[in-house]
N, C-alpha and C positions, 0 to 999 in steps of 0.2 A: 431681359430682365438683370439688373443690377441686383449682386449680391447684397444683403443687409448689410449695412453701416453699422460697424462696431460702436459699442458705446461704453460710457463706463456707468460704473455700479456704484449707487449711493449705499454706503458703509452702514446705513440703519435701513436698506431695504428689508423688507419681510422675506420670508421663503414663496409667499403666495404672491407677493409682487415681482419675484424674481420669474418664477413661474410663469406669469402672465407675461414675461417681456421675452422669456424663453421661447414661449408658445408663437409669439411674432418673428422668430427668427434672431434672437440678440444673441450671439452664442458668448458674450463677455457677463450678459446675467445667467445665463446656464452654466459657466463655469464658476460663477460666484456660489451658485445653487449646489452644484456638485459638490465644491467644498465642504459647504455644509451638511450636505444627507450622505454622502462616500461613505464617513465614519459608520453613522449610525446603521447603514445599509448593511455593508459588510459584516458589523457585529450582528445583526440579526439573520443572515445569510449563515453567517459562521456558526451560531446556533444551531442550527438544524442540521447543517452536512457535516460539520466537525470535520472538513478536509480545507487545509487553506488553499489550494490551487484551484480544486472549484469551487469554493466561496468566493474567492477573488473572479474568478470567469463568471459566475451566476450575480454576483454584485454588480459587475461590468454590463453584462448584458441588461439588468435592472436600470441601471443609467441611463442606459440606448432608450429602452423602455420610455422611461420618464420623457427624456427629450422629445420622443417622436410623437407621446400621448399629451404632450403638455397644453395645448387645445382641450382635451377632452375635460380636463380637472373643472370640478364643480363646488367651490369654496362654502356652498351651503351644505355638503355632504361630510365633511370635516377640514382639517388641515392640512397641509402641503405633505408635512413630516409622517402623519399618521397614513395619508396616501400612498407615499412614496415604500414605507415598511411594509405594508399591504402588497403592495405589489412586488417587493422580496422576498415575502414571505411565500408568496404564492409562488412564484419562480423556483424558491430551495425545493418546496414540497415536490414540485413539478420534476426537479433533476432527481430527487429520491425516489419517487415513483419510476421514473426513468430507468435509472441504477437497477433498482430490484425488479423490474420488468425484464431487464437486460438479462440479469442472473439469474431470474428463473428460466427465460428461454433455455439460457446455455446448459442449466442444470436439466429440464426436460429433452432434451436432445441427447444429454450424453446418456439419460437412461434409456430412452429408446433405440441406441446405435449400440448393439449389443457387440458389435465386433470391435475389436480391439486395433489400433494402429498396429503396422509392423514393427516398427520402431520399440512399441512398448513390449510386445511380445519379444523381441531379440534381446532387450534389455534383462528382461525379467531371465530368459534363459541362461545368458552369460552370466549372471548373477548367481543362478542354481548351479552352473558348472564350475564357477571359482569356488563356491562354497563346498563344491564336493570335492576339487582339487585339493582344498585348503586340511579337508577331514582327513582325506587320502595321506598326505604329507605328514600331518601330525600323528598318524596311526604309525609311520614310520620313525617315530621317535621313541627312547625309551621313556618308560613309565614317569621318571623324574623329571626330565627335560620337558615331556609334554605338559604334565601337572604343573610344574612352575610356569608354563607358558600361558597356559589355560588362567591360571588364577591373576597372574599381572596382566595380560593382556586381556582378556573376555570379563573378569571381575574386578578388575580393578586396584587388586592389591599391589603393596609396596614390594620392595626386597625383602625387608624386613620382616612384614607380615605374610610374605610368603613361607619364609625360612621359620615363623614360628606355627605358621600351619601343618607344615610338611617336616617339621621338628629337626631342622639340620639348618648349620650355620648360612649366614647370608653371603659368605664369600663361596660357598657351595651353590648356591641358588643363582648367583651370578655367572658363575662359570659353566652351570647346568644350563642355563636360558642362552647362553652366548653361544654354547655348541649346539644347542636345539637350534636356535635362528640361523645359525652358520648350515644346519643340514636342510632345513625347510627351504632356504634360499637356493641351495644348491638341488634340492626334488622338486620345488616349484619352476624354476628357471630351466629344467631339462624338459619341463612340460609345455611352456613356451614355445 
């Protein structure tokens, strides 16, 4: 069987005429129909999905479905544009349901599996040990060094604000913090 012959498309052809010709295998007619419907289809899908990549994918699937089902279109049930937008809307809703179903399955599986992965437990243990090391190292500092570092690094104060809170000059804050950080590096480096 010979492949369908390509035709030229009348500029005035309606979407219904283009779809009828596409149903007979006219690729040029479908290309013209595609140009006319792709924007509205993508817009409909985008409003439902709100994700550009998924919207483009679903819009492409919709246009493929229109090509495949062109022969099933019935003009007495509506126009081609509304038919295409109905297909697009249904496909977009199906994608939302599919995504929701997948995330629900993952959530249920997560709740049913009480065992943590070994790596997660190891990571939590390492963080706890590091926190303990830092606390022990901070305890080895003088009160002024420790308090200056805690205010600056844990509470987010500037040198000037630390000086005001501790009622000491900014230069003293800087030197105590520098000395304290050197001591911390020495203590924590020895434990590594």
